[in-house]
BAMI-731926 format. One record per atom (N, C-alpha, C, CB): residue in one letter; x negated, z, y negated. Coordinates in steps of 0.001 Angstrom, whole numbers, plus 500000, padded with zeros to 6 digits. Last residue first. Glycine has a CB too. Example, Ala and Ser with C-alpha at 12.3 -4.5 7.8 and 13.67 -1.06 7.14 Angstrom:
S487150507080502250/S486330507140501060/S487100507870499970/S485916505725500598/A486810507800505690/A487700507800504500/A486800507800503300/A488692509046504473/
END
This chain:
L469679494184500098/L468682493821501124/L468096492505500824/L469284493803502509/R471618494324498190/R470390495080497946/R469292494692498930/R470664496579498037/K473674492905499353/K473017492341498173/K471687493034497898/K473930492455496950/E474525494662501347/E473887493417501739/E473130492790500561/E474931492438502283/A475728496624499779/A474548496980500571/A473796495717500995/A474955497809501817/Q477897495194498782/Q476887495705497854/Q475602496066498581/Q477420496924497104/R479289494735501157/R478781493603500373/R477696494065499403/R479929492918499601/L479969497382501862/L479105496592502744/L478495495407501992/L479900496092503967/D481685498092499755/D480439498835499955/D479459498045500820/D480728500199500599/S483766496292500272/S483032496197499012/S481689496921499126/S483867496788497851/S484681497256502690/S484104495910502662/S483307495699501377/S485212494841502788/Q485560499816501828/Q484514499694502839/Q483870498316502806/Q485083499970504225/Q487579499121499989/Q486415499879499534/Q485261499744500529/Q486782501363499338/Q489470497847501593/Q488813497087500539/Q487538497791500090/Q489761496888499349/K490198500031503203/K489599498853503817/K488853498018502781/K490672498008504505/E491331501840501279/E490140502217502056/E489447501004502679/E490525503206503154/D492190500044498251/D492517500844499422/D491250501051500250/D493633500164500270/K491530500435494845/K491132499774496080/K491567500659497237/K489588499500496119/E493886500256492220/E493098501085493135/E492738500262494361/E493877502372493544/K493780498536489221/K494257498504490602/K493323499348491454/K494338497040491144/T494449500038486044/T493541499416487007/T494152499484488399/T492153500106486987/V495267500108482691/V495811500122484044/V494838499383484952/V497237499473484096/K494955502015479771/K494306501064480674/K494918501221482061/K492754501286480715/T495910502448476414/T496211502710477823/T495558501617478657/T497760502767478080/F494897504054473343/F495096502889474207/F495342503343475631/F493881501942474147/D495698506292471750/D494880505213471205/D495039503934472018/D493412505629471166/V498287508399471014/V497749507553472081/V496993506404471428/V498889507018473028/R498460511588469829/R498265510198469404/R497616509431470551/R497387510114468103/L500160514514469137/L499689513629470208/L499627512204469688/L500612513717471456/N500705516879467676/N500019515740467061/N499407514807468108/N498931516235466112/Q500366519400470228/Q500957518845469018/Q500128517657468551/Q501054519918467906/I501091521477472892/I500389520264472482/I501126519677471288/I500294519227473656/K500633524685474193/K501380523862473245/K500515522673472838/K501811524693471995/C500898526590476943/C500040525567476362/C500908524674475488/C499302524738477469/E501006529943478161/E501633528816477494/E500575527864476962/E502542529296476360/V499566531632479849/V500995531849479661/V501675530601479106/V501233533033478730/L496970532313481992/L497532531292481112/L499047531446481060/L497141529870481592/E495165535157481959/E496322534567482632/E496980533597481659/E497338535671483113/G491800534359480881/G492933535242481122/G494008534537481920/G493505535749479810/E488360534180481123/E489612533450481283/E490707534444481610/E489499532359482388/N485594534688478921/N486558535198479892/N487793534318479929/N486947536641479561/K484232533649476803/K483788533241478144/K484764533693479226/K482397533809478437/T485108534819474472/T485629533483474797/T485195532978476173/T485184532498473746/N486122538027474083/N485018537249474646/N485551535896475118/N484333538017475824/A488560539136473422/A487677538725472328/A486518537866472820/A487136539948471606/A489662539882475852/A490305538805475097/A489388538271473996/A491622539299474488/K488045542027476545/K488052540829477392/K488633539638476627/K488864541082478687/E488773543763474457/E487377543335474618/E487281542069475464/E486543544455475259/A491497544298474845/A491083543507473690/A489654542996473825/A491213544329472427/D492670543937478290/D492226544695477116/D491672543755476043/D491157545735477517/D493905542123479987/D494131543554480197/D493717544385478992/D493377544025481422/F495458539168478563/F494315539929479063/F494702541397479210/F493093539777478118/L496942535916478497/L497110537370478507/L495884538026479132/L498393537773479277/E496854533037476337/E496464533751477549/E496726535240477381/E494978533498477880/I497687529943475138/I498008531356475004/I497738532017476351/I499496531572474546/L496304527232473430/L496436527919474710/L496710529386474448/L495163527740475581/Q497141524453471652/Q497040525900471530/Q497282526491472912/Q498059526467470474/F495866521330470361/F496494522165471384/F496277523641471075/F495937521826472777/S496179518030469179/S495842519424468870/S496528520267469927/S496290519844467399/C494794514945470466/C495880515876470181/C495300517203469697/C496768516091471436/E494195511487471344/E493802512761470751/E495030513633470565/E493079512547469403/G493503509218474084/G494024509563472776/G493496510907472305/G495535509578472802/N494265507191476860/N493238507772475993/N493840508053474632/N492010506831475864/I495381507062480093/I495837507102478709/I494779507833477893/I497238507801478583/I495340505128482861/I494495506040482106/I494918505939480646/I492966505708482292/R496819504596485912/R497014504461484472/R496196505545483774/R498532504563484090/R496320502792488843/R495922503981488084/R496126503690486604/R494432504382488379/F498202501758491650/F497667501460490336/F497406502766489600/F498632500555489534/K498034500741495056/K498282501765494047/K497637501331492748/K497742503148494497/T499372499116497853/T498587499008496633/T499014500081495647/T498735497613496010/M499161500000501175/M500000500000500000/M499113500000498757/M500956501215500005/
END
């Protein structure tokens, strides 16, 4: 079965809201808390690209052809 991959490129502003056990953990940006909410605003899509996925048989034959070219 043929599959297609859609890649959307763009920009946005976001806000992540996390919960922590204490203020010291929350103040350290290296710590990860319990994610409660993610708000996305000002979403702008620059461009979209669609590509055809290679199935496993196509990928194997492509790999073999590339290996033969190197020899």
